[in-house]
C-alpha positions in Angstrom: -21.5 -20.7 21.2 -21.8 -17.3 22.8 -23.0 -16.4 26.2 -24.9 -13.2 26.8 -25.1 -11.8 30.2 -28.6 -11.1 31.5 -29.2 -7.4 32.4 -29.5 -8.2 36.1 -26.1 -10.0 36.3 -24.3 -6.7 36.3 -21.1 -5.5 34.6 -17.6 -6.8 35.0 -15.8 -3.6 33.8 -12.4 -3.1 35.1 -9.5 -0.6 34.7 -5.8 -1.4 34.4 -3.8 0.6 36.9 -0.1 0.8 37.7 1.1 1.2 41.3 4.6 2.5 42.2 6.0 0.8 45.2 9.0 2.0 47.3 10.5 1.6 50.7 13.8 2.6 52.5 13.1 2.0 56.2 13.1 -1.3 58.0 13.3 -4.4 55.8 12.5 -2.5 52.6 12.7 -5.6 50.4 10.2 -7.5 52.7 7.9 -4.4 52.8 7.8 -4.3 49.0 7.1 -8.1 48.8 4.3 -7.7 51.4 2.8 -4.8 49.3 2.6 -7.3 46.4 0.8 -9.8 48.6 -1.6 -7.2 49.9 -2.4 -6.0 46.4 -3.1 -9.5 45.4 -5.6 -9.9 48.2 -7.2 -6.4 47.8 -10.9 -6.6 47.2 -11.9 -5.4 43.8 -8.3 -5.9 42.4 -6.4 -8.6 40.6 -2.6 -8.4 40.6 -1.6 -9.0 37.0 2.1 -8.5 37.0 5.0 -7.1 39.1 8.3 -5.7 37.9 11.7 -6.7 39.2 13.0 -5.0 42.3 15.3 -2.0 41.8 17.7 -0.2 44.2 17.8 3.6 43.9 19.3 6.4 45.8 16.9 8.8 47.5 15.9 11.8 45.3 15.2 15.1 47.1 15.5 13.2 50.3 17.9 11.5 52.6 18.3 8.0 54.2 19.1 4.6 52.9 18.7 3.5 49.3 15.2 2.6 48.2 13.8 -0.6 47.0 11.4 0.2 44.2 9.0 -1.7 41.9 5.8 -1.3 39.9 2.7 -3.5 40.0 0.0 -3.8 37.3 -3.5 -4.5 38.6 -7.0 -4.8 37.1 -9.5 -3.1 39.4 -13.2 -2.5 39.6 -12.5 0.2 42.2 -12.7 3.9 41.2 -9.4 5.8 41.5 -10.3 7.4 44.9 -11.3 4.1 46.5 -8.1 2.5 45.2 -6.1 5.4 46.6 -7.8 4.9 50.0 -6.9 1.2 50.0 -3.3 2.0 49.0 -3.0 4.4 52.0 -4.5 1.7 54.3 -1.7 -0.7 53.1 0.9 2.0 53.9 -0.6 2.6 57.3 -0.4 -1.2 58.0 3.3 -0.7 57.6 3.5 2.2 60.0 3.9 4.8 57.2 4.4 8.3 58.6 4.4 11.6 56.7 6.4 14.0 58.8 7.5 16.0 55.8 7.6 15.8 52.0 9.8 13.0 50.7 10.6 11.7 54.2 12.1 8.2 54.4 9.3 5.6 54.5 8.5 2.1 55.5 6.3 1.8 52.4 5.1 4.2 49.7 2.3 3.2 47.3 1.6 5.7 44.4 -1.2 5.4 41.9 0.8 6.1 38.8 -1.7 5.4 36.1 -5.4 4.6 36.1 -6.3 3.5 32.6 -6.1 6.4 30.3 -7.8 8.7 32.8 -6.4 12.1 33.8 -7.4 13.1 37.3 -6.5 16.4 39.0 -8.2 16.9 42.3 -6.8 18.1 45.7 -6.5 14.5 46.8 -5.3 12.8 43.7 -3.3 13.5 40.5 -3.1 10.9 37.8 -0.9 10.4 36.0 1.4 10.8 39.0 2.9 14.3 38.7 6.5 13.2 38.6 6.1 10.0 36.6 8.2 11.3 33.7 11.0 12.6 36.0 11.9 9.5 38.0 14.0 6.5 36.8 12.7 4.5 39.7 9.2 4.7 38.2 9.9 4.7 34.5 12.3 1.7 34.4 10.1 -0.8 36.2 7.0 0.6 34.4 8.6 0.1 31.1 9.7 -3.4 32.1 6.0 -4.3 32.6 4.6 -2.3 29.6 7.4 -1.4 27.1 5.0 0.5 24.8 3.0 2.3 27.4 1.8 5.9 26.8 1.3 8.3 29.7 -1.9 10.3 29.2 -1.1 13.9 28.4 2.6 13.2 27.9 3.2 10.6 25.3 5.3 7.4 25.2 7.0 6.6 28.5 10.1 5.4 26.6 10.7 9.0 25.4 11.5 10.2 29.0 14.2 7.7 29.8 17.1 9.8 28.4 16.1 12.6 30.8 16.5 10.4 33.8 19.6 8.5 32.7 21.8 10.2 35.3 19.6 8.8 38.2 21.3 5.7 39.6 19.1 2.6 39.4 20.1 -1.1 39.5 18.1 -4.2 39.2 18.2 -6.6 42.2 
């Protein structure tokens, strides 16, 4: 038996997106866990999977080690609306942006939004440094071992270039 939606019932189209999560101020582990919970409750989103937590040293920054992870969500939100909601979650954690790569209570980055390439003043997807950071590639590949990065190729192909960046699973 098949069910056919009536035209007035609307569409249930969604996009798979990957969110990079990091924190190194306050209780970083708890902040990452709270980000997972908030993503799970976010209107227009379904949390599908989360990576393990990883400890990494700051890159181009200072401060304590980071706790990092990646989440896979299905969303009906457009990329800009999703980014606004991610920023609201950061703000709920007291995120400040005094300078580039400053230590943070919580950082949520839209890494991938389906196969879409976005380049606007407010948003770049894939994330501009996705292929340069072990703290993104390792948890991303844990969730999606065969994932391709639009405009770049297989994510797996970039691991060797970040092998010198210290990362350990927690």
